[in-house]
N, C-alpha and C positions, 0 to 999 in steps of 0.2 A: 504493500498500499504506499503509495507516495505521501510526501508529509503535507503535502496541498490536501490531498483528502481527508487527511488525519486532521489537519487544523479546521477543514471546512465540516466536518462533521462535530467536531468537538464544540465549535460557535453553535451549530445549530441545537445540539443539544443543550448547549449551554443556555442560549434563547428561547428554547421551549422551557424549561426550568424557571427561568424569571417569567415567562407568561402564565406558566401554572399558578406561582406565586402572586403574582398580582391580581390574578384570576379569584384565587381563591381569599386574597385580602379583600377585593373590593366586591364579594358574593355575585364575580361573572363569573358564571357557569360554564357559558360559550369559549371565552377567553382561557380558564382553566383546562378544558377540553383540547382546546387547540395546541396549547402547549403540551400536554400528554401526547396527542397527536406529532405533535414536532419531534419529539424526544423520542417516538417510535421509530420515526422515519430517519432519524439519525442513526440509531442502533443498528438499523436493518440495514443500512448503506455502509455501514463499518462492516458489520458479518459479511456482505459480499465483498468485501474488498480484500477481506480476510480469507473468503474461499478462494479470489482468485489468487491471492498470494499464495495459497498453497498449492494451488495448481504448477505455478511458476517454477516452484524450485525442484 
């Protein structure tokens, strides 16, 4: 996995955590759910990159 991909995934995951926290703090269920979805997407991308790396070796 390239360093750029790692940074992008980490950034997306962090942004999702922030969205989820803000949504929870403001009782905005939609924003909270968006944050959880962003985190899940980042985790899936990261898993996909790890699988690609495993096959490159």
